[in-house]
N, C-alpha and C positions, 0 to 999 in steps of 0.2 A: 912374769914368768918367774923372773929372778925373786921376786917378792914370796912365791909359794915355796921356796927351798926352805924358809927361815918363818915364815908366818903361817899358822895352823888355819886359820879364818882364809888367807889368799890362798893357801892349798886346796883347800873343799871349794871355795871358788871358779877355780883355775882347771880341776880336775871337771866339773859340769862344764865350764863356759869353753873352754878349750875346742870344742866338737861344733862351737855355733857356725853358722854361715858366715864367714870374714865379713860379706856386706854389712853385716849387721852389727860390725864393731865399729860403731858411730858415736861419737860422742864421750862422755864421762860415765864411767860406772858406777851407777846408784842400786842401791836397796830400798823397794818401793812396798810397804804394807797394802798395797792393792794392786790390782791386777791392769793390764791396760792390753785389750783386744782392737784398736782403734778408737774404743769409747773405757771410761774406767769402769772397772768391775769391783762391785762390793765384795771385799773379803771378811767375812765375820767370824772367822777362825783367828783365834789369837796365839800370835808367834808364828806365824808364817808371813812368808815377804818373798818378793821375787827380784831377783836380779837382772839387770839388764841395761845396755847402754843408751843414755836416755835420747840419741837424736833418731833411734832406732826402734825405738821401744814399741811404738805402733805397729811394726812390722813384725815384731816374734811372734814366731807359731803359736799355736794354742799347744797342738801336739795330738790332741785326740778329738774322735768324732761325740764321745762320750762327754757327758756335762762331768768336769772333775778339776781337779788342781792341774795350771797349767806347767807348760817345761820351764826349767830353770826355775822353781820355786824351790825356798829352804824353809826348813822349818828349825826352831828352837825346840829342843827335846830333853828330857829329865834324863842324868845319867846312873841314878841310882834307883831302886824298887821303891814303890808306894809304900807308905805306913800302913801298917795293918787297919782295916777299917776304914782308911781314906776313902772320900768318893769326889771325884773332880769331875767339873760341867762338861757336857760333850764338847762345846767350842773351846776349851781349854786345850787346847794342844799340846803345849808347852808340859803342861805339866802331865797331860794323860798319856802321850807317847813316848816312848822308852828311845836312847839311843841304839843304834845299830852299833856292835864292834868290828872294828875293822879284820881281825883274825879270828879265826874259828880254832876252839882249844878243846880236848876230848871232856873237861868237866863243865864249859859252859854248852855244849852240845846236850848232855847228859842232864844238866839245871833245865834247859828251856823244854826239851821233852816230858821231863817231872811234870813242870808246870802243866803242859798242853794236857797231859793225859789227868791231872786232878781236875783242869776245868771240866773236860769230858766226861770224867765219873761223875762229877758235882752238878753240872748243866744240862747234859744230854742223853736223857732216858736209854736212846738207841746203843748208845758206845757203852754205857753201863753192862747192856747186855751181851757183849761181845768178852768171847773166851780169850784170856791172854796165852792160853797154848794149846794150838792147832795141833793134828797130828802132820808129825814130819814128812815132808816129801819123800819119795822113793832114795833120792841121795842130796845130799847136804854138805857143805864144807863144816866141819867142827875145827872152830879154832881156840879151843882148849879153855880153861875156866883159870881163875884166879891168875896168878904171875906165871903160868905156865904157856909160853907162846909156841905151841906146835901145831902145824895145819897139814888135816888131811882130809881126803875124801871120806864121808860115811854113809853106808849102806842102811837106810832105817829099818826099821822091824815091825813096824805099827805104833810106835809110841808118841804118846804126844808131848810136847815142849814146846817153850818159845823158840821161834827164831824170825829171822830177817829174809827178807827178799831185795833184790837187786833190779829195780826198771830202769833201763839205759839203752843208748846206741852204740850200736858196734860201731858203724864207720867203716867199715870194711872187715877183712880178714881179721880173726886174732888167733893168733901163733899158739897160745898158750890151751887153746881147748882140748875138752877130754875125747880122746879118741880110743878106739877099739884096743888099741897098742898101748897107750900108758894108763888106762884105767885100773889096771891092778898095782902098777906102783904107786898112784896115788891113793890108795886106801891105807898106803902107809905114811906116805908123807907129800907134801907139796911145796915147792919152794917159793916163798913168797917174792923172792927177788925176780922171779920167770912171769910174774902176772901185772898186766897193765894196771897203770894210776888207779881208775876207775873200779878193779877190785881192790887193791890196796886201799882205799880210801873206805871202800865198803866194809871191809875187815875191821879198820879203826872205829867206825861209827858203829858198828855191833858191838865190839869191844866197850864202846863207849856207853852202850844202853844196857851193859852186864848181861847179855844174851850170848850162849854160847853156839848157837847155829847158823849159817847163812847159807842160803839158796842164791846161785848164780847160773844163769841159763847155758851160758858157753863152759862151764865145769859141771853143769850136775846132771846134762843132758850128752850121751856119747853121740856126739854130732857126725860121726859118719858109720853110723848103725841108722837104717831109716826105720827097720822097727822100733826101736827104742824111740827115735824120735816121735814118731807117730804116739805110741803109749804116751809120750811124756805130755806133747801137746795136748793130748785129750784129758791131761790133769790139770790143764791151766787154773781152771775156775777155783779148784781146791788150792793149789798153790798158792795163790795171792792173797784167797780170802782167808786162807789160815795162819799166815806170815802174821807174827805181832806188830809190826811195823814193815812197811814197803819203804826203801830205800830209793829216793826218785832222783837221778842226777838230771837234772833240768837243762842245764847249760852247757855239758859235755858232749859234744858232737863225734867223738869217737872215743873208742876204749882205754886209749892213752892220755885221754885230754886231763883228766882228774875234776874231781869237784869239792874238794874242801879248799877253798880257794884262801890263799893269807892276807891278800892285800885286796879287799873287799870293796869298802868305802870309806873313804876318809871323814873324821870329824874335828870339829874345834871346839875345844874347853873354855867356857866363857869363865864358870868359876867352878866349885865342885860339886855344886847340884846340876848346872846346866849344861848345854853344849849345841852346835849349831851343825846341822846335817843336812843334804839335798835330800827334798821328798821323792821317795822312791816312785814310781811308776805305778796302777792302779793293776793288781794282778790279773785281770783278764787280758787288760793290753801286753802285759808282761809274756804271759803264757803263749800268746799267738808268736812270738820272737824266738822260742826257746825250741831247739833244734829236737828235744825228746817229744812233743807235742804232733811232730810231722811225721814222727815215726809210726809206722801201722801198728806193729805188735804193741806196742805201748799204751794204747787205748785203751785194750779191753786189761790189760794189768792194774792202770791207773782205776777202770770201774768196778772190778772185782777187788781190792783190797779194801779193809777195814779201817785202817789207818796209814797215811804216806807222811814221811816226812820228805820234803822237797830241797834241795838244794839248789838255789838259783846262784847269779855271778855275785849279786850285792846281799842277800839274806836267805834264810831259812823261811819257809812255809810250814804249817802243819795241817793236814788235811782228815777230816773224819766222816763221819755218816750225817753228821749236821751242820758243820760249818767248815771253812776255812779261816784259818788264822796265820797272820802273819809276824815275822819277830820284829817288825817297826810298831807292833800293837794294833794295827788294821785287823779286823773282822768282816767275813764274807759270809752271808749266808744264799745273796743272790734271789733272792724268792721273787723279784720283782725286776730283774736284769733281764733285757733279751740280748745280748752279748754271746755271742758263738758258745766264748768258754763258760759264760754262765748257764747257758743253756745246757750243756753237758753235766754241771755238776747238778743242777735240777733232775737231770734223767737219773746219776747216779743216785740222790737221796730219793727218788721216786721207786727205783728198784731196791734199794734196800729197804723201804719201807712195805712193800710189796712181799718181801721174802720173809721178814721180820712177822708179816700179821697174816700169810698163809692165804694173799690172795690173788688173784689173777692180773698181772701184768696188761694194759690195754695194747693191741697192735701197732697205734702211732708210736709207741714209746722205742718199737724196733725200727720203724724208720727216722726217726727222729736222730737214732743212734747212727746209723747208717748214713745220713747226713753230714756228721761229725768225723764217722768213718772215712768215706770216700775222699775228703781233704788230707788225708794220709798217704806217706807213698813207701815202697819197698825196695829192698837192695835185690832181693828174689822175687820176681812177679807171681810166682806161684803160691806165694804163704799169704795172697789176699782172703784166702777163704779159711784155711787153718789159723791163720793170726785171731779169727773171729770166733773160733770153736768155742773159747772159753765165756763170752760174750752170749754165745748161741745156747751154751748150757745152761746159763743163769737165768735166760730169758724164758726157755722151756721147761726149767724148774716149776713155773709158776702156771705152765698149761700141758701138762704131762701128756696131753690128747695131740699135740700141735704135731705135724711132720714137716721135716727141715728139708727144702729139697732147693740145692744149690745158691744159699743164702737169704732163700724166702721162706714163707710159710704156705703150705699147700690149702691151708684152711682161709687165708686170707690174701688169695693169691691174686687178687683182681687188683687188688691196691697196691701189693708189691710190683705189678706191672706197669706203673704208672710214673717210673722214674724218668729223670730227663735232666740234661745238663744245666749245671748250676747257671744260673741269672744272679751276677754281682750286684746286688741291692744299691739301688742309691740312698746316699747318707739322707737320713732324716725320714727315710718312706716308713712309715708305720708296719707296713704287713707286704708281704709277697706279691708282688704285680709285674707284669712285662709290660716294658716302655720301651720305645724307641731309642731312648738314651742309656738303656740296658745292658749291659755286655755280657756274654754267654760265654762259660768256661769251654776249653775245648777238650774233647774226650780224644781217647786215642785207644788203636787196639795192642794189647800184650805181646810180647813177643813171640807167643805161642798160644794157641786156645785154651782157655781156661774155664769155660762154663758156658751154656747154651745163650742165643742172642737174648733169651725172653729174660734173663740174671742181670740186676746190675756188674754181678761180679765179671760180665765178659769184657766190659772198659774198664781203662782208668780214666780216671778225671772226678772231680768235684761234682755231686750229683744232689737234685730235691725231688723229692716225693709229695706226691698229692692225696691229698686225704677225704674221698668223697664220702656222701651221704649213703649208707647202706642201698635206701630205698631207691636211688638213683643209677645202680649198676644193673646194665643192660646185657651184659653177657654172661652166659653159663660157660661155666669151667664143665667139660664133659670128664676130662681125664688127664692127669699127671702122670706120667711113664716115664721114671727114672732107670734109664740103664746102668748107671753107677753114681754112687753116693747118695739115696735116699737116707734121710734121718744117720747119715754121716759125717760129723761134725769136723772131723779134720780132713776129710776128702778135700785134695789140691785140684783135681780136675772132674767136678762132677758132669752127667750128661743125660739130657733125657728130651722128653718132648710135652707139650701140651696140647689138648685138644679142646676148640672151643667151638660155639654155635652163638653166632651172632649175625649184627647188620654189616657186610662186606661190602665196599665197592672200588673200581679201579679208579686213581685219579692221577693227576699231574702235580710235581712237586716245583714251585716258582722258588728260586735262590732267593736271599734278601738280599735290598736294596739299600745302599749306604749302611750298612752295617745292622741293618734293621730283623725282623724277624721273616724268615721265610713263610710261603704260604700253600695252600694245598687246592686247586680248581678240580672241575670235572672234566676240562678238555685243554689241551695244549695252548698258549699263547698264540696268535695269528691263524687259528684255526676257523671255519666258518662257525663252528659251534662253540666257539670261546664265551665264558663268562666268567667275569672276574671274581665273583662270589662262589665259597666253598667252605675253607677254613679260613680265620686272622691269622693262625699262628701255627707253624708249624717248626718243631727246632729237630733236624736230623743228627744223629749221633756223630756220623762223621759226613766227609765230602759236602759241605754245606752251600758250598759254591756250584754243584752240579746239579743242572736243572734233569728231571728223570720222570718216568712213569712208575708208580708205584700202586701198593694195596693198602688200604686200611679198614680198620673193625672197630665199630664203636664199642667201648667199654662203658664209658658214664653217659649218661643223656640227662640233661633235666631242663629246662624251660629256655634258659640262656648261655649256657654253659654247660659243654660235653667235650668228652676227653676220647680220644683214638691213639688205638696203635698203628704205625705206620710200618709198612712191610714191603719185603720184596719176595718174589717167587722163584723158588728151587727147580730145576729140571724136572725133579719126581712128584712135582707138585704141592711139597711142604712149602712152608713159608720163615721169612727168618726177619726179625726186628731191624729195623734201620732206624726209628723214630717216634715220637710223640706229636701227635697234633691236636689243636683244639679248637671248637670254636664259642668264641663269647659274644655277649652280649646280640646274637640273632640266633634266630631257630634253625636246627640240623635240617636240611632237606633229606629227611628219610624216604622219602619215594625213591630216590637215586641208588638206595641200597637194596640188597637182595640179605635173605636168612640162608646164612651158609653153615658148614663145619669144615673148620682149618687145622691144621696142625701146626706149629711153631716150632721149631728144632732152633 
């Protein structure tokens, strides 16, 4: 610790190793040009090494389920740019990857963004087609031009001009938000000292990029006007899609946190040409730790953006329609990566291609998007559907005839009904499967009713969607009657009834044993008619430990794989969804079912 105060290399090592488990501080500290996880692992990258204490080296954690660099890996990296035309072999990381400076300056931000934009224009056909000037949103923050520094709210007149937009975490109330009482005054002037640090940082970045206008939700939407809020929420797709650059405050949990960190990551100079710095985590693993990735509103903001400039706690990232590039020189296209964050990037790219080519998106893209979306949380429960309106508008733009009903689509409703609580996958399992060792996410009711029981939006918690073959769907959707919210993308509390004709039976739910999966039988246990077989899996949405009678309707039927919707009956004879069941590896006993017409609310 003392040497870290006077020695750059010791400071780099201490900043990383000080957080290690004290039990691993055994033996002398060594630098190893190989990796050890019990056995020595080959390291073919030149300029990478791992630091660790000799007697506990084999016990050091790897740090990820994905193959990559282990924790406490350091790199030798270049301090200056490559010479013009210089090509570097892939494994020569010490020459290929640049050092990340510990501080951020406006000139450096501008330099990095200019370089990334140039690579996009030269190498990415889709990026070259993006117009730098979108139509200004209803209101933007005018930060002035040149030496002028006078900030005010500006009401646009439909003109086109470059502008940035901020995607960020509120982290609680924002005292400086625009209201009906202060809006007129803000058209003349906004005191920058009154703004939280995230907003001031966004202004600084916008100036560094040479852009005059900036959009921030809390300032550009009248927050105490429901009419203005609904009107502007419906325009989210155009606001973020039209921005020249979307500024992303990845690691700022509140509006007051700030994201222009001035003490990001230390480095130790070896000479004028090279330095030593820790190896930063892979982008997908890092994103999972960021507060912004857990915020519901921010998913569609990232999805809609043409270009994003992400600010992390240790480096910046540039994300376009084709690739994600990091400040430390690494690039990610994630075409073959199955990481949940990589899956989202693939959806983003796929949607961009579809819109550019004027082709329809597949229905499964919507369900993959919902699997990512339901991981996220909201400060205001009723924002769950409005915060998806921009994404729904983008998806609907490729399917103009599609009808939006409570977060699903009428034309593909059966697949939309097959949601279920997320199974946490066993590390290394190549595909989704249910296992007694799997854990199932707990779902919960929102504070007040938000959607009909058949919609995924009725509950909170991460979900999985099942994709059946069309020929295996055996239920018929007779009607979808929405009393509130048909094709209204920003409706916070849609309501409606679906009418189905299909195979229906009364069954009995048996709770899971030893944290396994519940099941359905045709009679209660201990009944003279009890038989153990029925369905091998039943995942109730709520109250999974409570045995009970229930009703089921068969939605999908294959030879050895059927899917059932589990229902409870209401006093008026209608039904409500309470879970999902499946019959796997055995044939469904259809003789015990009757064809009925039922209504689910």
